[in-house]
N, C-alpha and C positions, 0 to 999 in steps of 0.2 A: 378589551383584551384582558385575561383570564389571569387570578393571580393563585399561586400557588405556595401557602407557607406554612411546612411542614412543624410538625410539633415534637420533635425528635427524642428517640426516646433512649437518650443514651447517659442519659442522670448526671445531666447540665442543666438542664429546667428547676425550677425549685420544687415542678412535681409536675407530675405525667402520667397517662392512664393508656392500661392498653382496656379499650374497651371490648365487650362483649358483641358479636355478632349473632345472627339468624341460624338457628341448627337448621339443618334440609332436611325438607322431610317431603313425604312421598307427596305426587302431582297431586294439584289441590288443595293441600291441607292448610295451613295458616302457618306461614312461617313463628316459630317460637324462639324467644330470646331469654337467655340464663342471666339471671340476675349478678354475672359474677364478674369483677372485671379486678384485673393487677393492677398495682399504684407501686410508680418504679420515682422515691424521692429526688434528691442530689447529690448527688456524690462531690466531696470536698475535695478538691484537687489543687496541692500548692503550685502557684505559680511558679515558682523557682526554680529556676532552671534543672534539671538533674535527671537521670538513664531512667529513673521510675516515675518521674511526672511525663519524662516522652513517652516513655511504655504507655501512660494513659491517657491522653490526650489521643495517639494511634490510635486503641481500642475503642477511642468514643469517636474517632472517625470513620474506622470501621461500619459504627451502627449509622451513622451520617448517612455516607457517602451510598451502606447496602440499601436503606431509606430512598435515597433518591431515585436509583435504579428500578425500587420495586415502585416510586411514583409514575416515574415517565414512562413502562410499562402499564402501569394503570389507564395513564391517560390518555397513552396509541388506542387501547384496548375499546377505552370511551367514545373514543373519536370512530371506531371501526361497530359501532352499535352489540359489540361483545357485552351478556349477564354478567357481569361482573357476583357470587356468592358469598363477599366476605364483606359487606355494608354493612352499615348500621340499619335500623329500620326509616330512619329521614333523610339516608340522603337516594334512599335506592329510587323514588318517584322522582326525581328533576336530573338524573343523571342523563337519561335518554334525550332529553334535547337537544344534548351537547353534539350526540353523532352525526357525523361529517362538518362538523361546523367549527373544531381544530387545527390551529394551525401547527402541528407538531410530528407530522412527514415530512415536507420541504428539510434536509438539513442546512443546518446555521439559523434556522425558525424561532428557536427559545431564546430569551434572556435568562443570564443569570447574577439574582443579585444576592447580596448579605452584609451583615453587620456585624461585624467582632467579630466572635469565633464563626458566625455565621458567614462571611464574607470569605473564611480561610479554608469552609468546609467546599463554599462554590467554586475555588481555586483547586484545594486538592482532585475534587469530583470532575473538572473537566480537561486538567489535565493527567489525570490518571487515566482517564478515557480514552484523551485524544492520543497518547503515549502508550497505551499499552497493549499494541503490537511491538513496540520499541523493546518491551520487559526482561528478550533476548542479552539485551546485548551492553545488561544490566552488571555490575559487579553483584560479587554472593552476599555481600551486608545490606542488599536490596527486599523489603520486604513490602510488596505491592500493598495496596490496600483495598483496591476495587480494580478486578480483573475482568471487566466485559468481552463479549466471545465481537471478536472482528464483525458476525456478518447479525449482532444485536440492532435493536433499534435506538439506542443510546450512540450508542458505533457511530452509526451513520447520522445522526444527527450531530454531535458534537462534533465543527468543527471551524476554522480560525477565524469566522466570519460571527461567531455569536456575539452580539454583547453582553459586555459584561462588567458589572456597578461593585460596585467596592467599600466600603462604608466604616473606616475605621480599621481594615483591615487584621485580624494581628495576625503577627509572621511565625510564634516561638511551634505553632503545635503544626507548622510548613516544614520546619528543620529538622526536625529526631535525626538522627543519624539512620536510622534505618529505612529513612527516606530521601534521604540527599541529593540521591539520583534521580530523582522527580523535581527536586527544587529547583536541582541546576539547571535542569531544562525550563527554556521560555513561557511564554505562558502562548495561544495554538495561535492569537491573531499574529505573533510571527515569521508564522510559518508560513513558504515559500505562496507566492498568490495571495496573502494575506493581506489585510488593510493598515499592518504594523501598529503601533501604541495607541491609534484612532480612535480601534476596536471595545476600549477602557474605558471610563472612567472610576477614579479611586479619588473618594474626600476625606480627610482627615482632621478630625476634631483637634482643637489647640492643644487640648494635652498628648494628643499622641503626637503632634507636630512639634512637639519639647521634648519628646519622648527620644531623647538623640540616638541610641543606639537601635531601637527598632525602626524608626525612620528609615535610619542607612536600609535597617532589612526591607522596606517596603521599597527605598528605592531600586535596590536591586531585585525584589520581586517583579517589578514592575519592569524593569529593564529587558533590552535585547538577549541579555547575557548574564542569565541568578550568576553561575559563578564566579563572574571578574569583577573584580572591583573598577575595573578600567573602563571596561567596556560603556559607551556611550552610547544612546539613542542616533546622538548625527551618525556613528561610525554605520547604523542600521538602515540611513538613507532615508525611511520610513518616518509619515509623525509618530512623534512623541505620544503615549498617555493623556488624558485630560483626565491632569495631577491637582489636587486644591487640597489649602485648609482656611475653617472657618474660623475668622477673632474671635476670641471673647464662648467661643461652642465648647459644652460638654461634651464626651462620651454619649449620652443620651440625648444630647439635642440630631443627635442622628435617625432618632424616632421619634414618637408624639409622644416620648414621656414629660418635654415640655410646655406643650401643649394642652395637656392633659389636666398636670398639674405644676401650674405657672409660680405657684409663690414658693415650693419646694424648692425649684428650679433660682427663681431670685435670689431665696435662701441661703441653700446650701453652696448653689453650682456661683450666685455672683452674676445670672444668664439678663437679661432684660430681653431682651428681641428673641424667644424660642420663634415663636409663629415664624419674622424675615428670614432666619436660619433654615428654618424646614424649608424655607420656600425657595431659596438656593440651592438648595438640592434637590429640589420638585424640577426645579427650572435646570438644570445641570443634568438631571436621568433622560428627563425627554427630548432634551436635545439632544442627546446619546441616538436617543432611540430613534429622533429621528433621521440625522444623520446615517444612522445605521438603515435605514429606511424602512422603519417599524412607525405604520400611520397610527397618531396619535392629532388628539384635539388638537386647537392651535391657542397658543400663551395668550391672557388678558394683561393688560395695560397695566391692571397694578397688580396682578404677579410678577410681573417684570420690574413695578419700580416707578415707574413714567409715569400712571395717571391715574384715574378712577378706576371700578371695576367696570363699569360702563361704556368707557375710550374700549379705541381700537384692541384689536386684535392680531397676534404675525404667527405666521405657520415657521418663523425663523426667528429664531430666540439664537444666534451665534453670537448676540453679544454676551452670555456667559463662560464663553470659553476665552475671553480675556486675558490674556498674560501682562497686562501692562498694570491692574490693582483699579480700572476703571470702576471697578462694582465695591459699593464699598461694604469690608470685613471678606473678599472675597479673593485668594492669594494665591496664584499663580506655583506652583513647584516643580520643579525640573529632577529629571532619576539618574542625577551626574550625582552619581559619589561622591565623589573626590570632592563635593561640596563638604562633607562628613569625614576628609580626609584622619580628626585625630582621633575618631571612633574608633575604638580596637573593636571593631565588628564581631570576629572571632571567635573571642575571650570573654566567653559565658562565665565564665569562675568569677569579674566582673560586675555582674549584675547582681544585687544586693535585693535584701526585699524592697526598697523603695521604687523600684524597677520596677516591678512588675504590676501588670495590667487591673487590678485590684486598688494601686495606688493612683496609678493614672486614669481611670475609672470616678475613683473617688477621692481619697485622701489628696492626689495632687492638687485636681480640681477647688477645692477648698480655700474659701478670699483667709488665710491664718491670718494674713496681715490686718482683718476688718475683727 
């Protein structure tokens, strides 16, 4: 499996660089590389909902989706053996080995996954592409973030069958007034002929699970009809999404932060089993890929928590998608928004500083009673 991990240049990372590329030379001459590079620093944007914040996040999404489109175009070209001229010198030597080796042409063959703002980016990318042909029916207030041609490779790639993996998906950037038309559209998996919600895995940390107004937004995002507060998966008639939260997990538990920095994880976030939390996520991701007919390696007994590393392996870990809580700390969630009928979802004016992601990611996870 080939994993593409973009370094977005939208100002959301602590720092990123636009690196130099070889300067085109006459045939036979050695490429020259300039030493100049452009640094992109962190752009501090408030998390408190406002039109200005919405506009700033939408601007970041436009950059992110444009970059994803460029990445897909580059992958197609690499697989076709096209020589790319804007690579750094360390990349040019090993890319030819991927010619004709990547499953990037078959529609629905690419899996899309992200964490936090990255998960929101993937949602907006697949929905913007999938519904691009319908924008003529959108209201005048709708401003497309990404509009590929219907004949483009990415438009052919994204279908109802692409696996979608969302870890602590952050919904605020998806609900801007200018893109609300797209928010009200269901994920492509719910389109006619699609698998329904079973093509999606969404995992919440405990902090995001306890963030009630956001949990309601996530339930709507994962439902067959995000525009409705009453429509349920049962109304769709197809399986619902694989939706879970992990007990005693932090937002950073969705990454390898807890494994790399176990002392910080224990002292600051009171997370005692970062490796186990990571294994639950990985098990669920691998099982989703199996169910979506993506070949993956078997799971070991140790990874499944049923024995040692040398014991039996299995190619079916369907137990991870249990709904009865039989796996410690692994809690199934429904997308029924009626469970949160007391939450005023649309009244963003009631969202104060204690409800934004910074608080959920850091402040809300501190064991203050300790």
